[in-house]
C-alpha atoms as a printed R data frame, in Angstrom:
   type eleno elety resid chain resno       x       y       z
1  ATOM     1    CA   MET     A     1 176.529 131.528 147.491
2  ATOM     2    CA   PHE     A     2 174.171 128.640 148.043
3  ATOM     3    CA   LEU     A     3 173.372 129.892 151.542
4  ATOM     4    CA   SER     A     4 172.477 133.406 150.313
5  ATOM     5    CA   ARG     A     5 170.178 131.961 147.646
6  ATOM     6    CA   LEU     A     6 168.474 129.834 150.286
7  ATOM     7    CA   VAL     A     7 167.892 132.878 152.493
8  ATOM     8    CA   THR     A     8 166.395 134.936 149.650
9  ATOM     9    CA   THR     A     9 163.992 132.152 148.666
10 ATOM    10    CA   ALA     A    10 162.939 131.765 152.290
11 ATOM    11    CA   LYS     A    11 161.971 135.470 152.341
12 ATOM    12    CA   LEU     A    12 159.674 135.039 149.348
13 ATOM    13    CA   PHE     A    13 157.428 132.522 151.085
14 ATOM    14    CA   SER     A    14 155.468 133.735 154.067
15 ATOM    15    CA   THR     A    15 153.992 131.323 156.599
16 ATOM    16    CA   SER     A    16 151.146 133.720 157.461
17 ATOM    17    CA   ALA     A    17 149.827 133.727 153.866
18 ATOM    18    CA   VAL     A    18 149.363 129.960 153.950
19 ATOM    19    CA   ALA     A    19 147.212 130.032 157.084
20 ATOM    20    CA   SER     A    20 144.911 132.873 155.952
21 ATOM    21    CA   PHE     A    21 141.253 132.289 155.165
22 ATOM    22    CA   PRO     A    22 140.418 132.225 151.435
23 ATOM    23    CA   LYS     A    23 138.986 135.402 149.950
24 ATOM    24    CA   LEU     A    24 135.216 135.598 149.473
25 ATOM    25    CA   LYS     A    25 133.878 136.425 146.034
26 ATOM    26    CA   THR     A    26 131.389 139.233 145.536
27 ATOM    27    CA   HIS     A    27 128.290 138.303 143.531
28 ATOM    28    CA   SER     A    28 128.681 140.169 140.237
29 ATOM    29    CA   GLY     A    29 124.956 140.723 139.631
30 ATOM    30    CA   THR     A    30 124.510 142.168 143.109
31 ATOM    31    CA   LYS     A    31 127.582 144.355 142.662
32 ATOM    32    CA   LYS     A    32 126.067 145.914 139.521
33 ATOM    33    CA   ARG     A    33 122.623 146.593 141.019
34 ATOM    34    CA   TRP     A    34 123.139 147.530 144.689
35 ATOM    35    CA   ARG     A    35 125.225 150.142 146.540
36 ATOM    36    CA   ALA     A    36 126.113 149.906 150.226
37 ATOM    37    CA   LEU     A    37 125.214 152.708 152.624
38 ATOM    38    CA   SER     A    38 127.037 153.750 155.767
39 ATOM    39    CA   ASN     A    39 124.184 152.602 158.026
40 ATOM    40    CA   GLY     A    40 124.543 148.983 156.815
41 ATOM    41    CA   LYS     A    41 121.643 148.996 154.373
42 ATOM    42    CA   PHE     A    42 121.729 148.941 150.580
43 ATOM    43    CA   LYS     A    43 120.094 151.039 147.877
44 ATOM    44    CA   ARG     A    44 119.146 150.393 144.270
45 ATOM    45    CA   ALA     A    45 117.264 151.987 141.390
46 ATOM    46    CA   HIS     A    46 113.848 150.859 140.235
47 ATOM    47    CA   ALA     A    47 113.538 148.963 136.977
48 ATOM    48    CA   ALA     A    48 111.162 149.804 134.076
49 ATOM    49    CA   HIS     A    49 111.911 153.530 134.091
50 ATOM    50    CA   ALA     A    50 114.136 153.796 131.022
51 ATOM    51    CA   HIS     A    51 111.849 153.093 128.066
52 ATOM    52    CA   LEU     A    52 108.230 152.390 127.027
53 ATOM    53    CA   ASN     A    53 107.108 155.308 129.170
54 ATOM    54    CA   VAL     A    54 104.227 156.483 126.947
55 ATOM    55    CA   THR     A    55 101.757 154.003 128.418
56 ATOM    56    CA   LYS     A    56 102.783 154.638 132.047
57 ATOM    57    CA   ARG     A    57 100.930 157.127 134.238
58 ATOM    58    CA   PRO     A    58 102.934 160.136 135.489
59 ATOM    59    CA   GLY     A    59 102.530 159.032 139.092
60 ATOM    60    CA   ARG     A    60 103.931 155.627 138.265
61 ATOM    61    CA   LYS     A    61 106.904 157.159 136.449
62 ATOM    62    CA   ASN     A    62 107.587 159.434 139.417
63 ATOM    63    CA   ALA     A    63 107.479 156.447 141.763
64 ATOM    64    CA   LEU     A    64 109.862 154.475 139.546
65 ATOM    65    CA   CYS     A    65 112.486 157.224 139.621
66 ATOM    66    CA   GLN     A    66 112.709 157.115 143.433
67 ATOM    67    CA   THR     A    67 115.511 155.185 145.160
68 ATOM    68    CA   ALA     A    68 114.611 151.810 146.653
69 ATOM    69    CA   TYR     A    69 116.243 150.604 149.877
70 ATOM    70    CA   SER     A    70 116.792 147.074 151.145
71 ATOM    71    CA   SER     A    71 114.256 145.699 153.575
72 ATOM    72    CA   GLY     A    72 115.074 144.031 156.870
73 ATOM    73    CA   ALA     A    73 114.838 140.588 155.285
74 ATOM    74    CA   GLN     A    74 117.005 141.475 152.269
75 ATOM    75    CA   THR     A    75 119.886 143.097 154.145
76 ATOM    76    CA   PRO     A    76 121.480 139.908 155.631
77 ATOM    77    CA   THR     A    77 121.345 138.217 152.223
78 ATOM    78    CA   LEU     A    78 122.953 141.218 150.538
79 ATOM    79    CA   LYS     A    79 125.716 141.266 153.154
80 ATOM    80    CA   LYS     A    80 126.533 137.665 152.281
81 ATOM    81    CA   LEU     A    81 126.509 138.407 148.556
82 ATOM    82    CA   MET     A    82 128.685 141.519 149.005
83 ATOM    83    CA   PRO     A    83 131.039 140.671 151.894
84 ATOM    84    CA   TYR     A    84 133.380 143.657 151.379
85 ATOM    85    CA   ALA     A    85 130.706 146.349 150.901
């Protein structure tokens, strides 16, 4: 009986789980604002488009509704902030 209990407890603990690298945390603010694309870049929405639109010109409002993409300098930083995206 003691031997069977020892075998079952040995199955619960895996040696490979101890040697694995710790998980990386995704930055929560980046996760809410950016979406990853299949080509490795990221996209986001422009701010200042939701309210107080009376004083904004129509061309400015049209530009604010367009999707913004990450630049070449932003992409490596976003990949570090969102490692699993």
